N, C-alpha and C positions, 0 to 999 in steps of 0.2 A: 752250443758252446760250452761243455760241464766245467765243473768245477775246478779252479786250476791248483791246482799244488804245489805247495810251496817248494822251488827247487831246493831239495836236500843238500846236505857240506856231504862234497865227495871227497874219496881218499885224498886226492887231492890238496884239494881247499886244508886239509888238516896237512897231507906236508907240505905246504907252503908256508903252514903259518909256525911251522917247528922251523924249517929250512932242509926239509929231510929227503930224500924220496919214494913216492908211494909207495914201492918192493917195500923200505923196513917199517912202512906203519902197517903194511897190509901183516908183513910177518909180527909186530907186538900186536895185532887184533889176533891173529893167528895162537902165539906163544911168545907172553910179554920177556921170558928167560931168555927169549934165540936176540934181544936186544939190549944195550949197556947199561948200564944201568941210570947213568946219570940224561941216559936219555928218554926213557924210561917214565917215570916224571911230567917230563915237557910233553911226551905225545898226550898222555893222557890228560895231561891240562887242556892241553888243544882240544881234543878228542870231547869232553867235559865243556870247555867253552864253548868250542862252535855246534854242541849238540849231535856231533856224529852220531848216524842210527846204521848199524853194519849192518850190510844187506842182504838181506837169503837168498834173493832173486840174482841172475848177474845184468849186470853193468848194462849191456846193455837196454833191458827190462828197463833200469831205474826210474826211468820217468814216465812209466806206461800205467796202465790203471790196472790192479789186481783183481777185480773184480769180485772184493770179500771186504768185507766190514768184519771188525772188530767189533766184542761184547763183552764186557768188562762185568765180571760180576758178586756180588757177596758172598754167597753161597750158593751151592747147586743142593741142597737136602732142602730149602725153603723153599712149599711148593708156589709161594710168590711165585721168585725168581722166573721154573717152570711155567708159569701160564704166560709169563712175558716176553719168553723166548718164545712162546706155539706163536705169542700174538706177531713179534718183528721174522718171525721165519714168513710164516702166512704172505707178509708184501715184499720177502727179500727173496723167495722162490721163484714168487712170477714176471718178477725182476731180472731171473736171472745173477742171482747175488749171492754168491756162498756166506756163509758166517761162522767166524770165527771168536770161538765162546775158552773166557778163560777166567776163574774165577781164585779170588784171593784171602776168603775169609776174613773180612772186613776189615783189616791191615793197607793204611795203606804204602805201607813201603813193600810188602809183594804184591801190590797195586800195580806200584812202579815197575818191576822186577817184568810181571806180567806182560806190561803196555809193551816194554821194552822188545819183547820177545816178539810182540805180535804187527808191533811198525817193521820189524822188519821185515817182515812178509807184503811189503807197502799195501797194507790197509787203504780203500779209498775214503773209509768214516768211522768212527767210532763212539759206540753206546754206552756210557758210564752210568752207574747204579749210586754210588758218591759223591757230597758234595767236596771232601774233605781226600784233597791229593798234595802230595810232596811238592817240593819244587820243580826237583828234578821232573819230577811229570808234565807238573805245567811247562815248564824249559820247554820239553821235547815233544808236547802238545802242539806248541806253537810252532816252532822247527818243523815240524810233519805240514800243516799249514790245511792242515783237511777238518769236515766238518764234525763236530761232538756234541751231541746230545744229550744229555742227564736226562736220567728217570731216577720213578716213583713222588716227585717234589714239584708244585709248578711254583712254585713260590720265592723259598730261596732265589737269592742270587747265583747265578750259570756262566760257566764261561761262556759260550755260546749260542747253545739253546737249551728248552729243558719242556718235558712233557711229563704229566703228575697231577696228582691232587694235591689239596690245601689240608695237610697232616694237622695241623695244630686248631683246624674249624672243625672238622672232624671230632679229635678231641673233644675240644667245648663243647660241642651240638652233644654227644653221645655225653658226657657228665652230664650236662644240663636234665637229659630225658632220666637219668639215674636219680637226680635231686628233685624230677617233678615226683618222678615215684613216690617221694619219699625218704630216700636214704637223704644222712645225713654225715657220713663219716667213710667217705669213699677213701678207699685207698689206690694208689697208685702202682702195679706191679710191671718192673723194667726187667729187660735181660738185655744182655751186646751193650747196651748203654750206646749203642750206634746213633749217630744225627737223629735218623729218626722219633727215636725215641724218646730222647730227648725235645723236640720240638711236639708227640704228640703231649711229653709229662709237663711242658707249658700253657696248652691249651687248656689241658686241667686243669692245674694250677689256677688257670683266668678264671673259670665254671666256677672254682669251689670256691674262688676268693670275692667276686661278684652275688655271690650265696652266704656272703659275710658267712664260710665255713673254713676251717682248718685245711689245706692241701698236705697231704703225708706219703710217702711213699716209701716202696722198697724195692733199690734197685740192684743186682747181678751182671756180675760180667760175664756169666753162664751163656751161652750161646742154648735160642729157646728149644723145650721140646714138651711133651705132655708131662713127661717125667720132675722138667720144673719146676709145672705149674703145683705141679702135689704136693711139692717140696715148697715154695713158696707159699702154699696155702698155708700148711704148718707153721714157719715159720712169722706171716703175718697174724697169727693167735696168738700165739706168742706175745712176739712185738706191738700190736696191736689188736687188743682183743677186743675192743669194744667196735671192732669193725661194722658195717653196715653195707659195702658194697667195695665192691674191687672190680679196680678197670686197667684190664692188661694191655701190652703193647701190642699181642697181636693174640692169634686165637688159640696158637699151640696151646701157652701160658692157661688162658680163660680154659678150654676142653678138662685139663691137666685138672685143674682148680678145682671141675665139678665133679667129677670121676672120685676125686678124694673125695669130697661135701659127701659124696653118695654114701660111700668107703663107710663116713664116723655119723650118719646116718643128721647131715647139716640140710637141712631145708634150704633148697634155693626157688628161685628168690625171697621168700617168707623170711629164713634166719639172714642170709646173707645175698645180695643181687651181686652178680655175674655178669661184667661184658666183655668183649674182647675186640678183631682186626682183622680185616677184610675179610668177614665173609665165607670161610673157607665151605666149598658145601656139606664137608662132616656133620659143621656146626649147626646145619638146618635141616639136618634129621634125624639129632639126638637128642631126646627127652633128658631138660624142656632144650626149646628150640634157642641157641643161644642168642642173644643180643650181640650184634657185630656190625660194623662200620662196611659195605659193600666196596671194594673198590676192583674198575674194571683193568684187571689185569691185560688180559687180551688185548683190548684198546688199548692200554698206555704204551703196549709194545708195537700194537699193527700203528699207533699213531707216531710213535720212535720212529721207526721204520721209515716212513711215508716221509715225515718234516725233513730226516735226513739223507735219506736221497733226492726231494727236491733243491737240495744245499751242492751235494753230489754236482748234477745237473748245471749247478750255476742261477737258481730261479733267485730271486731276494724276496726273502717270506715279513708280513706286512705285521706277525710275533716272534718277538724269543723262549717266549711261555707259553705251553699251553695246559690249561687246566681240564684231562677228561670228567672229572665231579667225583659222586662217592652218595651212596645212600643209605640211612640213617635206618639197620636192622633191629626192630626192637625184640623181638624172640618175644620167650616169654621167661628169658632166665632172670630181667632184670624188673 
């Protein structure tokens, strides 16, 4: 006995609510202009209230399973997610499930759009990478009644289930390691300002305050890249000329900052200690070897898919949140 999808509101339900025929609703969904203006608003409201999801599969299949799961990611250029997908597909392939990927550039409204589209294909479960969702996204997920796994963080409150790491604790420990190496003026560099960047900032601040030091940061809305890391290093030198350490929200920024130091003749870690987050391969083969937090992305993807498939089969799980752990790599850059 598998996971029972909620019965999705049908065209008939929308028609009944407005007191019109199914045909009229169908016409409205295809082209709203074909329906009188007074009806348009009523139908739109009914669709919204019921959380009706247009169906791309024929009606006869609407309660069948699609044998597909949706995966919504904030970014496709970010290497972290590429490895998570590999982990997910290692499990879904084995169980004969198709993955449908969509990305939304860290914007909750875009996530809502992408989710609407995925749900219209009758997916059986969904993996999300953020915790910030629009009201409508939450309503659609409730209406669809399918299992949801949120990945990347194991601590933040989740809708259904979560698989990830403790970002706060990882950042706190890395900042502590930098302080233990003699840093007193560590600056936190953040990009995107997505929720994980903010959680990591809080972990960093905690470690600084515990050591009676002043937390300071440099944040930007731009998306991470090596060149942004180089640019932030320059900005940091202007804003905080006394900095003796940089804790970067990810490896891209940290590596860009180290390359810029090398160009400017700043010695890492003698003049400036620099650490990243995620432990990408490139950081482990460069000189100096990058201090970073190794996050098991592949394992996170696998675990997320396993948990999702178990819930789709209707199994009860002992936990809602699964922590896949992290490893502190002190490298040579702090």
